[in-house]
C-alpha positions in Angstrom: 7.3 9.7 72.4 3.8 7.3 72.4 4.4 4.0 70.5 0.4 2.7 70.0 0.1 -0.8 68.4 -3.4 -2.8 68.2 -2.6 -6.6 67.4 -4.6 -8.4 65.3 -5.1 -12.2 64.0 -7.2 -12.1 60.4 -8.1 -9.0 60.4 -10.0 -9.4 64.5 -7.9 -7.0 67.4 -6.6 -9.3 69.6 -5.3 -6.4 72.4 -2.9 -4.0 71.8 -0.1 -2.3 73.6 0.8 1.2 74.2 4.3 2.0 75.4 5.6 6.0 76.3 5.1 9.2 76.9 3.5 11.5 74.2 6.4 14.4 74.9 5.0 17.1 74.2 4.8 19.8 77.2 8.0 20.7 78.8 9.5 18.3 81.4 7.5 19.1 84.2 4.5 20.7 82.9 0.9 19.2 82.1 1.1 17.6 78.5 -2.5 18.0 76.7 -1.4 15.2 73.8 -0.4 12.7 77.0 -3.5 13.3 78.9 -5.7 12.7 76.0 -4.1 10.1 74.8 -4.3 8.6 79.0 -8.1 9.5 78.6 -8.6 7.1 75.3 -7.1 3.9 76.4 -8.7 3.8 80.1 -12.2 4.4 79.0 -11.6 1.7 76.3 -10.0 -1.0 79.3 -12.9 0.0 81.3 -15.5 -0.6 78.9 -13.9 -3.8 77.9 -13.9 -5.2 80.7 -16.5 -3.0 82.6 -18.9 -2.9 81.0 -18.9 -6.0 78.4 -17.0 -8.2 81.1 -14.6 -9.6 77.6 -12.0 -11.6 79.2 -9.0 -9.5 79.3 -5.1 -9.9 80.5 -3.9 -6.2 81.4 -0.2 -5.0 82.4 0.6 -1.8 83.1 3.1 0.7 84.2 2.5 4.3 85.1 5.3 5.5 85.2 6.5 4.4 81.7 3.4 5.2 79.9 3.0 0.7 79.3 -0.2 -0.5 79.1 -0.5 -3.7 77.3 -4.4 -5.4 76.7 -4.8 -9.5 75.5 -8.3 -10.5 75.0 -8.5 -14.3 76.9 -10.9 -15.6 73.4 -12.3 -14.0 70.9 -14.0 -11.0 71.4 -16.8 -9.8 71.1 -19.0 -6.7 69.1 -19.3 -4.4 71.4 -15.3 -4.2 71.8 -14.4 -4.4 68.9 -16.1 -1.1 68.3 -14.9 0.2 71.1 -11.3 -0.8 69.8 -12.5 0.9 66.6 -13.5 4.1 68.4 -9.9 4.0 70.4 -8.1 3.7 66.7 -10.4 6.5 65.1 -9.3 8.9 68.4 -6.0 8.0 68.2 -5.0 8.3 64.4 -6.6 11.9 64.8 -4.4 12.4 67.5 -1.7 12.0 65.5 -2.6 13.6 62.8 -3.4 16.8 65.0 -0.1 16.4 67.3 2.2 14.3 64.3 3.9 11.2 64.2 6.5 13.1 66.5 4.6 12.9 69.5 2.1 9.5 69.1 2.2 7.0 66.4 -0.1 4.3 65.7 0.2 1.1 64.4 -0.8 -2.0 63.4 1.0 -5.2 63.5 -0.5 -8.9 62.2 -0.2 -11.6 64.6 
């Protein structure tokens, strides 16, 4: 299961972390859900880092499915919109495939 947690401070995103593999497909087979989660996540990170140029700290481990993004300071409006888009996409995937494979949570920090 992939667990996705969005961290907020006073309702404003200040980062997220994701861990685990969806496990939708049998071991050794291509996992369409894990791929979809990865595409949404990496696209969001790349947009924030390369297009918006918000300063971030990024940690990742491809083997375990871990990725963590923290903003260094208050995120720009464009980054917040991109995170809203990521949440929207992930929640739709969770609704389609079930919370057995993907959970989307929010944490006030």
